[in-house]
C-alpha positions in Angstrom: 19.0 -19.7 -3.4 19.0 -17.6 -6.5 18.0 -14.0 -6.0 15.1 -13.4 -8.5 11.3 -12.9 -8.3 9.6 -15.9 -6.7 6.1 -17.2 -6.0 5.6 -18.4 -2.5 2.8 -20.9 -2.1 2.2 -21.8 1.6 -0.3 -22.9 4.3 -1.2 -20.5 7.1 -2.1 -22.0 10.5 -3.5 -20.2 13.6 -4.3 -21.8 16.9 -5.5 -20.2 20.1 -5.3 -22.2 23.3 -7.3 -20.1 25.9 -9.6 -18.9 27.3 -11.4 -20.9 24.4 -9.6 -23.0 21.8 -9.9 -21.9 18.2 -7.9 -22.9 15.2 -7.9 -22.6 11.4 -5.6 -22.9 8.4 -5.8 -22.1 4.7 -3.7 -22.0 1.6 -2.3 -18.7 0.3 0.4 -17.4 -2.0 2.8 -14.5 -1.8 5.0 -12.5 -4.1 8.7 -12.7 -3.2 10.4 -9.7 -4.8 14.1 -8.7 -4.6 14.3 -5.0 -3.8 14.2 -2.7 -5.5 11.2 -4.1 -7.3 9.3 -3.0 -10.3 5.5 -2.6 -10.1 3.3 -5.5 -11.4 0.4 -3.9 -13.1 -1.6 -6.9 -14.2 -5.4 -6.3 -13.5 -5.7 -9.8 -12.0 -2.6 -9.9 -9.7 -0.5 -6.8 -9.0 2.1 -5.1 -6.8 2.4 -1.3 -6.1 5.1 0.2 -4.0 2.4 2.3 -2.2 1.2 -1.0 -0.6 4.3 -1.5 1.6 6.9 0.5 3.5 6.0 4.1 4.0 3.0 3.5 1.8 3.4 6.7 0.0 4.6 5.3 -3.4 8.3 5.6 -2.6 10.7 2.7 -3.1 10.4 0.5 0.1 14.1 -0.3 -0.3 15.0 3.2 1.1 12.7 2.7 4.0 14.1 -0.7 4.9 17.7 0.3 4.5 17.1 3.3 6.9 15.9 0.9 9.5 18.8 -1.5 9.0 21.3 1.4 9.2 19.7 2.5 12.5 20.2 -1.0 13.9 23.7 -1.4 12.4 22.7 -4.0 10.0 22.9 -2.3 6.6 26.5 -3.3 5.9 25.6 -6.9 6.7 22.8 -6.9 4.2 23.4 -7.5 0.5 19.9 -8.6 -0.7 16.4 -7.8 0.6 13.5 -10.0 -0.5 10.1 -8.7 0.1 7.4 -11.4 0.9 4.0 -9.8 0.4 0.4 -10.6 -0.6 -0.4 -9.2 -4.0 -3.2 -6.9 -5.1 -6.1 -8.9 -6.5 -8.4 -7.1 -8.9 -7.0 -3.8 -7.5 -7.7 -4.7 -3.8 -4.9 -5.3 -1.3 -4.6 -6.1 2.4 -1.4 -7.4 3.9 -1.8 -8.6 7.6 2.0 -8.9 7.5 4.7 -8.6 4.9 8.3 -9.9 5.6 11.6 -8.3 4.3 14.2 -11.1 4.3 17.6 -9.5 4.7 20.4 -11.7 3.3 24.2 -11.3 3.5 26.7 -11.9 0.6 26.5 -15.7 1.4 22.7 -15.6 1.3 22.5 -16.2 5.0 19.6 -14.6 6.8 20.8 -11.7 8.9 17.5 -10.0 9.7 13.8 -10.1 9.0 11.6 -7.0 9.1 8.0 -8.0 9.8 5.7 -5.2 8.6 2.3 -5.7 10.4 -1.0 -4.0 9.5 -4.3 -4.1 11.3 -7.7 -3.6 10.0 -7.8 0.0 11.3 -5.2 1.1 8.7 -2.4 1.2 11.2 1.1 -0.2 10.8 4.0 -1.4 13.0 7.2 -3.3 12.2 9.2 -5.8 14.3 12.9 -6.1 13.4 14.0 -9.6 14.1 17.9 -10.0 14.3 20.6 -11.2 16.7 22.1 -8.5 18.9 25.6 -9.3 17.6 24.2 -9.3 14.0 25.2 -13.0 13.5 23.1 -15.1 11.0 19.7 -16.2 12.1 19.7 -19.9 12.6 16.6 -22.1 11.7 16.3 -23.4 15.2 16.5 -20.2 17.2 13.8 -18.0 18.6 13.8 -14.2 18.7 11.6 -12.4 21.2 9.9 -8.9 21.1 7.5 -7.1 23.3 4.0 -6.9 21.8 3.3 -3.2 21.3 0.9 -3.0 18.4 -2.9 -3.7 18.6 -3.8 -6.3 15.9 -6.8 -8.3 17.3 -9.7 -7.0 19.4 -9.5 -10.4 21.2 -5.8 -10.0 22.3 -4.4 -7.5 24.8 -1.6 -5.2 23.8 0.8 -6.8 26.2 3.0 -9.8 26.5 5.5 -11.0 23.9 6.0 -12.5 20.5 8.5 -15.2 19.7 9.7 -15.5 16.1 11.4 -18.2 14.2 12.5 -18.3 10.6 13.9 -21.0 8.3 15.1 -20.4 4.8 16.5 -23.5 3.2 16.8 -23.7 -0.5 13.3 -23.3 -1.9 11.6 -23.7 1.4 10.5 -20.9 3.6 9.0 -21.4 7.1 7.9 -18.7 9.6 6.6 -19.2 13.1 5.2 -16.5 15.4 3.9 -17.5 18.8 2.3 -15.1 21.3 2.7 -15.2 25.1 0.6 -13.2 27.5 1.9 -11.1 30.3 2.1 -14.2 32.5 4.4 -15.8 29.9 1.8 -18.4 29.0 1.6 -19.4 25.3 -1.8 -18.2 24.1 -1.5 -18.3 20.3 0.7 -20.0 17.7 0.9 -19.1 14.0 2.9 -20.5 11.1 3.5 -19.9 7.5 5.1 -22.8 5.7 5.6 -23.4 2.0 7.8 -23.5 -1.1 9.4 -20.9 -3.5 9.3 -21.3 -7.2 10.1 -18.9 -10.1 7.6 -16.1 -10.6 6.4 -16.0 -14.2 3.2 -14.9 -15.9 2.2 -18.5 -16.1 2.9 -19.4 -12.5 1.1 -16.2 -11.3 -2.0 -17.0 -13.4 -2.0 -20.6 -12.1 -1.8 -19.3 -8.5 -4.6 -16.9 -9.1 -7.0 -19.6 -10.3 -5.8 -22.2 -7.7 -6.4 -19.6 -4.8 -8.9 -17.1 -6.2 -9.4 -13.8 -4.5 -6.7 -14.7 -1.9 -6.3 -11.1 -0.6 -10.1 -10.8 -0.1 -10.1 -14.2 1.5 -7.6 -13.1 4.1 -9.8 -10.1 5.3 -13.0 -12.3 5.1 -11.4 -14.9 7.3 -10.1 -12.3 9.8 -13.7 -11.1 10.4 -15.1 -14.7 10.3 -12.7 -15.8 13.0 -13.5 -12.7 15.0 -17.1 -13.6 14.9 -16.3 -17.1 16.1 -14.3 -15.8 19.0 -17.1 -13.4 19.9 -19.7 -16.2 20.0 -17.4 -18.3 22.1 -17.6 -15.6 24.7 -14.1 -14.2 24.4 -13.9 -10.7 25.7 -13.9 -7.9 23.0 -11.3 -5.2 23.6 -11.6 -1.6 22.5 -8.7 -0.5 20.3 -6.2 1.6 22.3 -4.5 4.6 20.7 -1.5 3.5 18.7 1.9 4.1 20.3 4.3 6.6 18.8 7.0 3.8 18.4 6.8 2.4 14.9 9.8 -0.1 15.0 10.5 -2.7 17.7 13.7 -4.8 17.9 14.0 -8.4 19.1 16.4 -10.2 21.4 17.8 -13.7 21.0 16.3 -16.2 23.5 18.9 -18.9 22.8 21.6 -16.8 24.5 19.7 -16.1 27.7 
């Protein structure tokens, strides 16, 4: 895979199994930007550095590199690709952005998942093998769930992550298991990469208009469906001090 700005068009799928079944899917597109990245200041579709990382306008590369260094992964990482939703007409909301950390052979060594909730809070899950070996497409990485995202899911249990980056195809799976290790929710993001140009960006905008607004609207629409299905609404707990959570490799257990 060539390291240059890409457009990622994909389908998002969510499915909840209990206590009531609920599922939905929709089409979306993301920017895939090699870091460090320049801002995109188009009034239709944009990208600002203050939308990701420390969210203070500083280069997110510095923030990501500091996390990789803390976990001993910086020397293994040559390129970092940020996969993030764009600003649309000046508005942005990223439920989750992904930093794909590649070595000098373009193998995936780590993925930093930067998660935001609708309360303005942020937490990141660093997905990597304990021995820093490349992440294989068929392996699962597990992390404790420590961040409140949905008022219909307890802040407990575990996430299981899987990533596949093959040529121009990127697939991401994130499953949630409750504290009894029962699979409760599955999500996937599956699509293709192509060169990011003014033309491809305009085409994506008109094919999927107001995609960022669509994401936040669907979050609240699905919340309403869950509420009317009788699923218990949970009050948001105070956010934990911990802001980064590492994973472990399930395949080696």
